[in-house]
All heavy atoms as an XYZ file, in Angstrom:
959
protein
N      48.716     37.917    106.756
C      48.017     38.009    105.522
C      48.882     38.753    104.505
O      49.433     39.800    104.813
C      46.718     38.768    105.752
C      45.823     38.688    104.597
S      44.176     38.947    105.260
C      43.522     39.977    104.108
N      48.940     38.197    103.319
C      49.815     38.744    102.285
C      49.012     39.601    101.316
O      47.971     39.202    100.820
C      50.447     37.570    101.555
C      51.495     37.954    100.600
C      52.012     36.708     99.962
N      51.766     36.898     98.527
C      52.177     36.110     97.597
N      52.792     35.019     97.912
N      51.960     36.370     96.349
N      49.497     40.783    101.025
C      48.826     41.657    100.061
C      49.236     41.236     98.657
O      50.406     40.934     98.407
C      49.208     43.111    100.307
N      48.259     41.194     97.800
C      48.553     40.808     96.416
C      49.137     41.989     95.655
O      48.631     43.105     95.737
C      47.274     40.335     95.716
C      46.818     38.998     96.220
C      45.670     38.463     95.391
O      45.656     38.691     94.162
O      44.810     37.823     95.986
N      50.202     41.719     94.954
C      50.775     42.770     94.118
C      50.024     42.803     92.793
O      49.510     41.790     92.332
C      52.262     42.514     93.887
O      52.406     41.310     93.179
N      49.969     43.973     92.199
C      49.282     44.049     90.911
C      49.995     43.177     89.890
O      51.213     43.191     89.784
C      49.331     45.524     90.531
C      50.318     46.156     91.441
C      50.521     45.240     92.608
N      49.218     42.414     89.180
C      49.777     41.507     88.180
C      50.088     42.220     86.882
O      49.787     43.403     86.708
N      50.694     41.497     85.965
C      51.064     42.097     84.685
C      49.875     42.279     83.748
O      50.032     42.784     82.659
C      52.070     41.104     84.110
C      51.682     39.798     84.714
C      51.136     40.124     86.075
N      48.685     41.840     84.193
C      47.512     41.941     83.327
C      47.105     43.399     83.157
O      46.965     44.124     84.120
C      46.343     41.145     83.906
C      46.620     39.667     84.021
C      46.917     39.042     82.667
O      46.300     39.392     81.677
N      47.859     38.127     82.641
N      46.944     43.778     81.948
C      46.521     45.132     81.611
C      45.801     45.059     80.287
O      46.129     44.240     79.446
C      47.740     46.049     81.522
C      47.395     47.488     81.382
N      47.115     48.050     80.173
C      47.267     48.475     82.299
C      46.836     49.327     80.335
N      46.917     49.602     81.622
N      44.827     45.917     80.077
C      44.051     45.833     78.848
C      44.871     46.130     77.592
O      44.475     45.783     76.500
C      42.841     46.760     78.911
C      43.234     48.230     78.988
C      42.035     49.142     79.120
O      41.191     49.138     78.213
O      41.964     49.842     80.131
N      46.041     46.756     77.731
C      46.850     47.080     76.561
C      47.926     46.036     76.307
O      48.742     46.177     75.422
C      47.504     48.448     76.719
C      46.506     49.540     76.757
C      46.099     50.233     77.849
C      45.739     50.057     75.671
N      45.146     51.133     77.520
C      44.903     51.055     76.184
C      45.676     49.765     74.322
C      44.024     51.761     75.385
C      44.804     50.479     73.524
C      43.998     51.461     74.064
N      47.964     44.986     77.117
C      48.963     43.946     76.937
C      48.296     42.649     76.520
O      47.194     42.337     76.940
C      49.748     43.724     78.231
C      50.572     44.910     78.726
C      51.242     44.565     80.044
C      51.618     45.297     77.707
N      48.995     41.900     75.724
C      48.514     40.609     75.270
C      49.691     39.648     75.391
O      50.773     39.910     74.874
C      48.039     40.731     73.817
C      47.514     39.431     73.280
O      48.319     38.494     73.129
O      46.308     39.350     72.994
N      49.491     38.523     76.086
C      50.598     37.588     76.324
C      51.216     37.070     75.034
O      52.419     36.883     74.941
C      50.118     36.412     77.170
C      49.804     36.841     78.601
O      50.355     37.864     79.053
O      48.989     36.154     79.250
N      50.388     36.835     74.025
C      50.901     36.274     72.776
C      51.494     37.328     71.857
O      52.509     37.107     71.215
C      49.781     35.542     72.026
C      49.272     34.331     72.809
O      50.082     33.735     73.535
O      48.085     34.017     72.690
N      50.852     38.472     71.767
C      51.258     39.480     70.786
C      52.116     40.587     71.369
O      52.709     41.355     70.636
C      50.017     40.098     70.146
N      52.184     40.706     72.671
C      52.925     41.805     73.269
C      52.015     43.009     73.401
O      50.795     42.887     73.413
N      52.585     44.199     73.498
C      51.755     45.400     73.654
C      50.814     45.591     72.474
O      51.182     45.357     71.329
C      52.769     46.545     73.723
C      54.065     45.894     74.042
C      53.997     44.500     73.522
N      49.615     45.989     72.764
C      48.614     46.216     71.736
C      48.471     47.722     71.540
O      48.296     48.458     72.501
C      47.255     45.598     72.147
C      46.192     45.906     71.108
C      47.400     44.106     72.341
N      48.560     48.164     70.309
C      48.417     49.582     69.993
C      47.171     49.740     69.149
O      47.020     49.081     68.123
C      49.655     50.116     69.230
C      49.471     51.573     68.855
C      50.905     49.925     70.060
N      46.273     50.584     69.569
C      45.057     50.841     68.819
C      45.407     51.524     67.508
O      46.312     52.361     67.449
C      44.108     51.731     69.618
C      43.648     51.099     70.895
C      42.547     50.162     70.597
N      42.001     49.631     71.834
C      41.332     48.521     71.901
N      41.114     47.828     70.816
N      40.867     48.080     73.039
N      44.700     51.164     66.420
C      45.028     51.741     65.109
C      45.011     53.265     65.074
O      45.849     53.871     64.423
C      43.944     51.167     64.193
C      43.522     49.907     64.855
C      43.673     50.149     66.337
N      44.094     53.895     65.807
C      44.031     55.356     65.739
C      45.235     56.018     66.386
O      45.515     57.184     66.128
C      42.725     55.896     66.322
C      42.462     55.555     67.756
C      43.060     56.250     68.791
C      41.586     54.513     68.079
C      42.810     55.931     70.104
C      41.338     54.184     69.395
C      41.950     54.898     70.411
O      41.703     54.580     71.711
N      45.984     55.300     67.208
C      47.198     55.893     67.763
C      48.288     55.970     66.692
O      49.133     56.851     66.745
C      47.716     55.103     68.977
O      48.000     53.773     68.581
C      46.710     55.103     70.103
N      48.266     55.040     65.735
C      49.235     55.075     64.642
C      49.001     56.261     63.722
O      49.925     56.771     63.097
C      49.155     53.787     63.816
C      49.540     52.498     64.525
C      49.282     51.307     63.621
C      50.989     52.548     64.947
N      47.748     56.672     63.618
C      47.405     57.757     62.700
C      47.219     59.087     63.422
O      46.835     60.068     62.800
C      46.107     57.433     61.940
O      45.039     57.337     62.871
C      46.248     56.148     61.147
N      47.480     59.113     64.716
C      47.295     60.351     65.479
C      45.834     60.758     65.548
O      45.520     61.937     65.639
N      44.939     59.785     65.493
C      43.508     60.063     65.562
C      42.886     60.433     64.225
O      41.684     60.632     64.133
N      43.696     60.506     63.175
C      43.163     60.854     61.855
C      42.484     59.650     61.229
O      42.956     58.529     61.368
C      44.287     61.343     60.930
C      44.926     62.626     61.411
C      46.179     62.956     60.631
N      47.179     61.922     60.915
C      48.099     61.538     60.053
N      48.162     62.048     58.858
N      48.972     60.613     60.389
N      41.391     59.895     60.544
C      40.692     58.806     59.866
C      40.716     58.974     58.361
O      40.319     58.077     57.631
C      39.224     58.669     60.355
C      39.195     58.238     61.805
C      38.452     59.948     60.153
N      41.172     60.120     57.887
C      41.277     60.372     56.444
C      42.713     60.733     56.105
O      43.395     61.410     56.852
C      40.362     61.511     56.023
C      38.909     61.207     56.217
C      38.069     61.978     55.205
N      36.662     61.830     55.454
C      35.933     60.798     55.062
N      36.493     59.826     54.400
N      34.659     60.740     55.331
N      43.120     60.268     54.936
C      44.459     60.560     54.446
C      44.552     62.013     54.009
O      43.567     62.608     53.591
C      44.766     59.637     53.258
O      45.956     60.024     52.648
N      45.763     62.558     54.087
C      45.977     63.925     53.613
C      45.897     63.994     52.093
O      45.673     65.045     51.522
C      47.327     64.440     54.098
O      48.364     63.595     53.635
N      46.073     62.861     51.434
C      45.940     62.780     49.971
C      44.560     62.232     49.641
O      43.832     61.775     50.513
C      47.026     61.875     49.404
N      44.219     62.266     48.366
C      42.950     61.682     47.947
C      42.937     60.201     48.314
O      43.984     59.570     48.436
C      42.760     61.839     46.433
C      42.502     63.283     46.048
O      42.032     64.052     46.903
O      42.779     63.637     44.886
N      41.731     59.647     48.453
C      41.594     58.241     48.824
C      42.333     57.320     47.884
O      42.368     57.531     46.672
N      42.947     56.314     48.437
C      43.675     55.339     47.646
C      42.762     54.164     47.361
O      42.150     53.606     48.263
C      44.903     54.829     48.408
C      45.868     55.908     48.787
C      45.978     56.325     50.093
C      46.663     56.507     47.828
C      46.872     57.315     50.450
C      47.556     57.499     48.173
C      47.664     57.908     49.490
N      42.678     53.774     46.105
C      41.909     52.606     45.716
C      42.621     51.366     46.267
O      43.838     51.350     46.398
C      41.839     52.539     44.183
C      40.784     51.588     43.703
O      40.990     50.369     43.863
O      39.762     52.052     43.181
N      41.866     50.324     46.586
C      42.462     49.102     47.127
C      43.460     48.466     46.177
O      44.404     47.810     46.605
C      41.370     48.077     47.462
C      40.537     48.364     48.692
C      39.440     47.315     48.832
C      41.394     48.390     49.936
N      43.236     48.642     44.871
C      44.132     48.029     43.893
C      45.167     49.008     43.345
O      45.903     48.676     42.422
C      43.343     47.374     42.735
C      42.515     46.209     43.248
C      42.480     48.384     42.018
N      45.237     50.207     43.921
C      46.268     51.161     43.515
C      47.627     50.604     43.913
O      47.778     49.992     44.974
C      46.034     52.517     44.183
N      48.600     50.790     43.051
C      49.943     50.299     43.336
C      50.775     51.374     43.995
O      50.749     52.538     43.592
C      50.640     49.818     42.057
C      50.226     48.422     41.690
C      49.079     48.183     40.961
C      50.981     47.334     42.117
C      48.690     46.897     40.644
C      50.600     46.040     41.810
C      49.457     45.834     41.074
O      49.071     44.550     40.775
N      51.526     50.971     44.998
C      52.413     51.870     45.731
C      53.838     51.455     45.417
O      54.164     50.264     45.422
C      52.151     51.766     47.251
C      53.085     52.679     48.022
C      50.698     52.085     47.564
N      54.672     52.442     45.143
C      56.079     52.180     44.846
C      56.925     53.207     45.581
O      56.707     54.414     45.446
C      56.341     52.248     43.339
C      57.768     51.955     42.895
C      58.189     50.536     43.278
C      57.905     52.156     41.395
N      57.879     52.715     46.365
C      58.774     53.611     47.101
C      59.773     54.240     46.150
O      60.224     53.613     45.191
C      59.499     52.835     48.193
N      60.116     55.483     46.413
C      61.158     56.166     45.658
C      62.481     55.483     46.017
O      62.833     55.393     47.196
C      61.184     57.637     46.049
C      62.242     58.432     45.320
O      63.040     57.846     44.554
O      62.283     59.663     45.508
N      63.217     54.972     45.021
C      64.475     54.271     45.327
C      65.473     55.144     46.081
O      66.291     54.634     46.840
C      65.037     53.879     43.955
C      63.940     54.070     42.980
C      62.946     55.006     43.591
N      65.406     56.452     45.888
C      66.334     57.354     46.567
C      65.802     57.808     47.925
O      66.478     58.541     48.641
C      66.588     58.582     45.689
N      64.595     57.373     48.275
C      63.980     57.804     49.529
C      64.743     57.238     50.721
O      65.176     56.092     50.705
C      62.530     57.353     49.581
N      64.877     58.064     51.739
C      65.556     57.648     52.955
C      64.636     57.900     54.141
O      64.587     59.010     54.665
C      66.869     58.418     53.123
C      67.632     57.985     54.354
O      67.342     56.899     54.897
O      68.529     58.740     54.777
N      63.884     56.870     54.575
C      62.981     57.065     55.703
C      63.712     57.466     56.982
O      63.134     58.099     57.859
C      62.287     55.719     55.881
C      62.700     54.853     54.767
C      63.815     55.531     54.040
N      65.000     57.132     57.091
C      65.768     57.506     58.284
C      65.918     59.016     58.397
O      66.148     59.542     59.488
C      67.132     56.837     58.250
N      65.773     59.732     57.284
C      65.871     61.194     57.306
C      64.614     61.835     57.893
O      64.566     63.045     58.060
C      66.114     61.722     55.895
N      63.631     61.020     58.207
C      62.370     61.498     58.774
C      62.154     60.820     60.126
O      61.443     59.816     60.222
C      61.206     61.185     57.824
C      61.344     61.809     56.480
N      60.929     63.091     56.216
C      61.876     61.336     55.326
C      61.181     63.379     54.957
N      61.766     62.332     54.400
N      62.745     61.353     61.191
C      62.644     60.689     62.500
C      61.227     60.667     63.069
O      60.949     59.893     63.979
C      63.575     61.513     63.387
C      63.723     62.817     62.699
C      63.540     62.561     61.238
N      60.338     61.475     62.536
C      58.967     61.512     63.039
C      58.118     60.338     62.562
O      57.010     60.127     63.044
C      58.284     62.827     62.637
C      57.942     62.947     61.159
C      59.101     63.325     60.240
O      60.236     63.457     60.711
O      58.841     63.491     59.035
N      58.649     59.543     61.634
C      57.895     58.412     61.107
C      57.842     57.259     62.103
O      58.810     56.978     62.805
C      58.511     57.926     59.796
C      58.463     58.899     58.624
C      59.152     58.288     57.412
C      57.037     59.276     58.296
N      56.716     56.579     62.120
C      56.530     55.394     62.960
C      57.168     54.185     62.288
O      57.414     54.196     61.077
C      55.031     55.116     63.156
C      54.308     56.171     63.905
N      54.464     56.382     65.252
C      53.403     57.099     63.486
C      53.694     57.374     65.639
N      53.044     57.831     64.587
N      57.393     53.118     63.026
C      57.926     51.888     62.417
C      57.033     51.373     61.290
O      57.539     50.799     60.321
C      57.965     50.898     63.582
C      58.054     51.744     64.805
C      57.291     53.006     64.485
N      55.720     51.585     61.401
C      54.804     51.146     60.341
C      55.045     51.903     59.048
O      54.950     51.334     57.963
C      53.350     51.303     60.794
C      52.933     50.353     61.897
C      53.434     50.751     63.282
O      53.894     51.897     63.461
O      53.379     49.904     64.189
N      55.370     53.191     59.152
C      55.724     53.981     57.970
C      56.951     53.366     57.291
O      56.972     53.162     56.071
C      56.049     55.424     58.344
C      54.874     56.272     58.687
N      54.623     56.689     59.966
C      53.892     56.801     57.917
C      53.531     57.437     59.977
N      53.071     57.525     58.740
N      57.954     53.076     58.095
C      59.198     52.521     57.557
C      58.959     51.157     56.917
O      59.537     50.836     55.883
C      60.247     52.415     58.661
C      60.643     53.748     59.252
C      61.715     53.584     60.319
N      61.792     54.672     61.257
C      62.039     55.937     60.966
N      62.228     56.288     59.727
N      62.105     56.855     61.897
N      58.108     50.365     57.534
C      57.779     49.037     56.986
C      57.066     49.178     55.646
O      57.336     48.428     54.712
C      56.915     48.278     57.993
C      56.525     46.904     57.560
C      57.578     45.886     57.946
N      57.013     44.546     57.720
C      57.456     43.738     56.803
N      58.460     44.077     56.042
N      56.902     42.553     56.628
N      56.170     50.168     55.535
C      55.478     50.407     54.261
C      56.477     50.757     53.167
O      56.370     50.264     52.045
C      54.440     51.519     54.407
C      53.139     51.146     55.101
C      52.317     52.392     55.403
C      52.340     50.191     54.243
N      57.438     51.599     53.494
C      58.448     51.980     52.495
C      59.253     50.760     52.064
O      59.496     50.562     50.872
C      59.372     53.089     53.039
C      60.533     53.356     52.087
C      58.582     54.374     53.273
N      59.623     49.912     53.007
C      60.411     48.730     52.636
C      59.581     47.744     51.815
O      60.094     47.138     50.875
C      60.998     48.053     53.874
O      59.991     47.457     54.646
N      58.308     47.580     52.158
C      57.450     46.681     51.386
C      57.195     47.206     49.973
O      56.981     46.423     49.046
C      56.112     46.477     52.093
C      56.142     45.645     53.371
C      54.798     45.715     54.079
C      56.518     44.208     53.057
N      57.217     48.521     49.822
C      56.927     49.136     48.530
C      58.177     49.286     47.671
O      58.171     50.040     46.701
C      56.244     50.485     48.736
N      59.210     48.558     47.980
C      60.403     48.585     47.129
C      60.066     48.052     45.744
O      60.707     48.384     44.760
C      61.518     47.764     47.763
N      59.049     47.228     45.666
C      58.496     46.764     44.393
C      57.043     47.235     44.365
O      56.459     47.480     45.418
C      58.568     45.234     44.297
C      57.735     44.545     45.374
C      57.647     43.044     45.179
N      56.886     42.423     46.232
C      55.557     42.362     46.278
N      54.838     42.918     45.333
N      54.931     41.770     47.274
N      56.446     47.383     43.196
C      55.038     47.827     43.150
C      54.135     46.832     43.898
O      54.205     45.625     43.660
C      54.706     47.844     41.659
C      56.020     47.916     40.965
C      57.005     47.205     41.863
N      53.346     47.352     44.801
C      52.478     46.498     45.613
C      51.139     47.209     45.836
O      51.117     48.410     46.087
C      53.180     46.128     46.949
C      53.528     47.341     47.756
C      52.355     45.176     47.757
N      50.013     46.483     45.723
C      48.709     47.119     45.921
C      48.466     47.490     47.385
O      49.000     46.868     48.297
C      47.700     46.059     45.467
C      48.460     44.885     45.009
C      49.900     45.106     45.290
N      47.638     48.486     47.590
C      47.293     48.964     48.928
C      46.721     47.821     49.768
O      47.081     47.657     50.936
C      46.293     50.139     48.845
C      45.781     50.526     50.218
C      46.946     51.339     48.160
N      45.859     47.016     49.189
C      45.242     45.911     49.928
C      46.295     44.930     50.438
O      46.197     44.422     51.555
C      44.224     45.189     49.047
N      47.308     44.663     49.633
C      48.358     43.745     50.050
C      49.189     44.331     51.185
O      49.614     43.624     52.100
C      49.250     43.395     48.860
C      50.236     42.284     49.147
C      51.031     41.882     47.921
O      50.460     41.867     46.813
O      52.232     41.585     48.075
N      49.423     45.644     51.140
C      50.154     46.297     52.221
C      49.391     46.176     53.533
O      49.976     45.908     54.580
C      50.402     47.773     51.884
C      51.399     48.052     50.767
C      51.377     49.526     50.400
C      52.788     47.606     51.173
N      48.087     46.393     53.469
C      47.263     46.281     54.671
C      47.320     44.868     55.229
O      47.434     44.666     56.442
C      45.824     46.687     54.358
N      47.261     43.877     54.355
C      47.318     42.485     54.796
C      48.683     42.156     55.389
O      48.771     41.474     56.416
C      47.011     41.551     53.629
N      49.725     42.642     54.760
C      51.082     42.355     55.229
C      51.334     42.963     56.610
O      51.974     42.348     57.458
C      52.099     42.903     54.216
C      53.525     42.572     54.535
C      53.858     41.092     54.393
O      53.277     40.409     53.534
O      54.716     40.623     55.163
N      50.824     44.165     56.840
C      51.015     44.830     58.138
C      49.959     44.435     59.157
O      50.059     44.824     60.321
C      50.995     46.354     57.966
C      52.203     46.960     57.278
C      52.022     48.450     57.104
C      53.461     46.684     58.068
N      48.934     43.705     58.704
C      47.823     43.313     59.576
C      47.171     44.535     60.206
O      46.915     44.589     61.411
C      48.295     42.323     60.650
C      47.127     41.608     61.319
O      46.067     41.478     60.666
O      47.276     41.186     62.474
N      46.936     45.545     59.358
C      46.276     46.775     59.778
C      45.049     47.002     58.911
O      44.964     46.514     57.789
C      47.211     47.979     59.618
C      48.390     48.073     60.574
C      49.310     49.218     60.159
C      47.916     48.260     61.998
N      44.116     47.774     59.437
C      42.932     48.136     58.664
C      43.351     48.964     57.457
O      44.315     49.731     57.520
C      41.962     48.927     59.537
N      42.631     48.812     56.364
C      42.946     49.536     55.136
C      42.905     51.048     55.378
O      43.745     51.789     54.860
C      41.987     49.135     53.992
C      42.209     49.987     52.768
C      42.162     47.675     53.644
N      41.950     51.507     56.173
C      41.857     52.938     56.474
C      43.115     53.468     57.138
O      43.581     54.572     56.835
N      43.688     52.699     58.040
C      44.925     53.098     58.714
C      46.064     53.149     57.708
O      46.846     54.099     57.678
C      45.254     52.124     59.872
C      46.627     52.404     60.455
C      44.181     52.201     60.951
N      46.153     52.143     56.851
C      47.216     52.100     55.848
C      47.087     53.284     54.895
O      48.082     53.895     54.510
C      47.214     50.748     55.092
C      48.147     50.775     53.903
C      47.586     49.631     56.045
N      45.864     53.640     54.529
C      45.661     54.793     53.645
C      46.171     56.080     54.285
O      46.790     56.917     53.627
C      44.184     54.930     53.284
C      43.714     53.905     52.286
C      42.238     54.038     52.037
N      41.811     53.168     50.945
C      40.591     52.709     50.800
N      39.650     53.030     51.684
N      40.290     51.935     49.788
N      45.917     56.262     55.574
C      46.400     57.462     56.275
C      47.921     57.465     56.311
O      48.567     58.484     56.033
C      45.801     57.549     57.696
C      46.454     58.673     58.494
C      44.295     57.755     57.630
N      48.518     56.321     56.631
C      49.982     56.228     56.682
C      50.599     56.468     55.307
O      51.635     57.139     55.184
C      50.408     54.864     57.230
C      49.976     54.554     58.674
C      50.395     53.142     59.054
C      50.511     55.569     59.644
N      49.963     55.945     54.260
C      50.460     56.178     52.901
C      50.365     57.658     52.527
O      51.237     58.184     51.834
C      49.687     55.337     51.893
C      50.016     53.849     51.878
C      49.072     53.103     50.941
C      51.467     53.605     51.490
N      49.314     58.320     52.980
C      49.187     59.757     52.748
C      50.346     60.520     53.358
O      50.876     61.466     52.761
N      50.775     60.105     54.551
C      51.936     60.723     55.200
C      53.193     60.532     54.349
O      53.979     61.461     54.158
C      52.183     60.107     56.583
C      51.043     60.335     57.555
O      50.206     61.230     57.312
O      50.996     59.607     58.573
N      53.373     59.306     53.860
C      54.561     59.001     53.057
C      54.532     59.724     51.717
O      55.565     60.196     51.237
C      54.670     57.487     52.844
C      54.897     56.654     54.106
C      54.816     55.173     53.789
C      56.236     56.998     54.740
N      53.358     59.821     51.138
C      53.208     60.521     49.864
C      53.528     62.003     50.023
O      54.224     62.590     49.190
C      51.779     60.324     49.339
C      51.469     60.829     47.943
C      52.299     60.081     46.908
C      49.994     60.644     47.637
N      53.071     62.598     51.109
C      53.337     64.020     51.374
C      54.821     64.287     51.557
O      55.299     65.378     51.246
C      52.559     64.469     52.608
N      55.558     63.307     52.035
C      57.009     63.466     52.238
C      57.813     63.041     51.009
O      59.032     63.069     51.026
C      57.444     62.662     53.462
C      56.966     63.281     54.760
C      57.262     62.387     55.945
N      56.907     63.010     57.196
C      55.666     63.062     57.696
N      54.655     62.528     57.019
N      55.423     63.644     58.852
N      57.128     62.575     49.973
C      57.811     62.174     48.744
C      58.527     60.839     48.832
O      59.396     60.555     48.011
N      58.161     60.017     49.814
C      58.837     58.728     49.972
C      58.235     57.628     49.115
O      58.897     56.623     48.847
C      58.812     58.311     51.449
C      59.562     59.254     52.399
C      59.346     58.836     53.841
C      61.038     59.270     52.058
N      56.978     57.801     48.705
C      56.322     56.809     47.852
C      55.544     57.523     46.751
O      55.236     58.710     46.862
C      55.348     55.886     48.641
C      56.076     55.086     49.693
C      54.206     56.676     49.239
N      55.244     56.766     45.718
C      54.347     57.224     44.649
C      53.197     56.233     44.592
O      53.386     55.037     44.818
C      55.079     57.263     43.319
N      52.012     56.738     44.310
C      50.836     55.883     44.222
C      50.311     55.967     42.799
O      50.109     57.056     42.264
C      49.754     56.314     45.231
C      48.520     55.447     45.096
C      50.303     56.248     46.647
N      50.120     54.798     42.200
C      49.628     54.715     40.833
C      48.213     54.155     40.857
O      48.021     52.963     41.122
C      50.561     53.846     39.982
C      51.984     54.337     40.021
N      52.412     55.388     39.261
C      53.040     53.943     40.766
C      53.690     55.617     39.518
N      54.088     54.757     40.433
N      47.247     55.026     40.632
C      45.836     54.631     40.670
C      45.487     53.839     39.417
O      46.045     54.075     38.349
C      44.937     55.878     40.746
C      45.119     56.698     41.994
C      44.518     56.062     43.236
O      43.878     55.022     43.197
N      44.727     56.709     44.365
N      44.554     52.894     39.533
C      44.127     52.147     38.346
C      43.356     53.052     37.401
O      42.829     54.086     37.802
C      43.229     51.047     38.921
C      42.747     51.597     40.215
C      43.846     52.482     40.733
N      43.293     52.631     36.153
C      42.549     53.387     35.154
C      41.077     53.400     35.525
O      40.511     52.363     35.879
C      42.722     52.744     33.772
O      44.105     52.652     33.493
C      42.039     53.553     32.698
N      40.475     54.563     35.457
C      39.048     54.673     35.772
C      38.227     53.911     34.740
O      38.568     53.862     33.560
C      38.636     56.142     35.796
N      37.145     53.315     35.187
C      36.289     52.511     34.303
C      35.729     53.338     33.149
O      35.440     52.807     32.084
C      35.159     51.886     35.102
N      35.594     54.640     33.336
C      35.048     55.490     32.283
C      35.962     55.533     31.062
O      35.516     55.810     29.959
C      34.827     56.899     32.811
N      37.254     55.240     31.254
C      38.199     55.312     30.146
C      38.428     53.963     29.477
O      39.181     53.860     28.538
C      39.532     55.878     30.641
C      39.397     57.277     31.174
C      39.565     57.550     32.523
C      39.079     58.332     30.329
C      39.434     58.827     33.021
C      38.943     59.614     30.814
C      39.117     59.860     32.158
O      38.976     61.128     32.638
N      37.814     52.915     29.995
C      37.962     51.602     29.383
C      37.021     51.477     28.193
O      35.942     52.069     28.185
C      37.670     50.509     30.415
C      38.635     50.470     31.606
C      38.192     49.422     32.610
C      40.052     50.185     31.150
N      37.397     50.696     27.183
C      36.536     50.559     26.012
C      35.208     49.883     26.366
O      35.139     49.060     27.282
C      37.331     49.689     25.053
C      38.581     49.316     25.734
C      38.634     49.968     27.066
N      34.195     50.230     25.620
C      32.862     49.670     25.789
C      32.878     48.196     25.377
O      33.642     47.786     24.499
C      31.880     50.461     24.921
C      30.439     50.080     25.157
O      30.173     49.306     26.085
O      29.576     50.575     24.415
N      32.025     47.376     26.001
C      31.951     45.946     25.664
C      31.627     45.731     24.187
O      32.147     44.800     23.570
C      30.896     45.245     26.529
C      31.373     45.041     27.960
O      32.588     45.138     28.202
O      30.522     44.780     28.830
N      30.771     46.576     23.628
C      30.403     46.436     22.213
C      31.620     46.619     21.306
O      31.777     45.911     20.310
C      29.302     47.431     21.839
C      27.986     47.120     22.545
O      27.768     45.932     22.897
O      27.191     48.051     22.743
N      32.475     47.547     21.655
C      33.685     47.784     20.861
C      34.602     46.565     20.945
O      35.150     46.109     19.934
C      34.414     49.059     21.330
C      33.557     50.290     21.037
C      35.794     49.179     20.700
C      34.097     51.569     21.606
N      34.751     46.019     22.155
C      35.603     44.840     22.312
C      35.054     43.650     21.527
O      35.815     42.908     20.902
C      35.743     44.485     23.791
C      36.515     45.502     24.639
C      36.471     45.108     26.104
C      37.951     45.627     24.164
N      33.743     43.474     21.553
C      33.127     42.382     20.793
C      33.346     42.570     19.293
O      33.608     41.615     18.567
C      31.635     42.294     21.100
C      31.349     41.760     22.486
C      29.855     41.777     22.778
C      29.588     41.362     24.198
N      28.175     41.455     24.567
N      33.252     43.808     18.826
C      33.481     44.096     17.413
C      34.925     43.786     17.011
O      35.181     43.249     15.937
C      33.135     45.545     17.097
N      35.876     44.116     17.882
C      37.279     43.834     17.608
C      37.509     42.332     17.535
O      38.173     41.830     16.626
C      38.192     44.492     18.679
C      39.628     43.998     18.545
C      38.126     46.003     18.568
N      36.961     41.586     18.498
C      37.104     40.137     18.496
C      36.504     39.533     17.237
O      37.083     38.664     16.582
C      36.488     39.518     19.787
C      36.413     38.008     19.675
C      37.296     39.931     20.991
N      35.312     40.007     16.854
C      34.658     39.516     15.631
C      35.521     39.809     14.416
O      35.659     38.969     13.522
C      33.294     40.150     15.474
O      32.451     39.756     16.516
N      36.080     41.003     14.366
C      36.943     41.371     13.244
C      38.185     40.500     13.173
O      38.622     40.100     12.095
N      38.762     40.205     14.338
C      39.944     39.343     14.370
C      39.618     37.922     13.934
O      40.408     37.282     13.243
C      40.566     39.353     15.765
C      41.236     40.657     16.200
C      41.646     40.582     17.661
C      42.442     40.953     15.326
N      38.472     37.429     14.347
C      38.070     36.077     13.949
C      37.811     36.019     12.449
O      38.042     34.987     11.820
C      36.798     35.670     14.704
C      37.088     35.314     16.143
C      35.847     34.800     16.836
N      36.140     34.533     18.230
C      35.269     34.537     19.192
N      33.996     34.819     18.946
N      35.623     34.291     20.403
N      37.337     37.108     11.856
C      37.072     37.142     10.429
C      38.342     37.085      9.605
O      38.304     36.721      8.434
C      36.261     38.388     10.075
N      39.461     37.453     10.184
C      40.734     37.408      9.445
C      41.122     35.977      9.276
O      41.668     35.369      8.592
C      41.824     38.148     10.217
C      41.641     39.654     10.362
C      42.728     40.221     11.247
C      41.696     40.321      9.008
């Protein structure tokens, strides 16, 4: 009688995708960013002089975020590109922001946008010209 050897099946492995890493392992169990919350449409831009290699403690996902942010890119797009939850991306961006590797440009708050009545008045005035 032959004893069966343990197979390669394991809950952390996936034949198609390779090893599976839970999102909270990327963030060290953190669920909130060290910086204020990032809006989904906030633009992230990497510092051109930033050198992620100078920070050996960074994960590959951190480095990928820096490379993707070489041009201004919204937080939502970064999450989609990395195929990670937005919450995880926000935590990782907080790490990068704290190290000065990226800058985050938040959208203008709705309170500072002109009122609809003012815009309608401007349009009416322009049409009158």
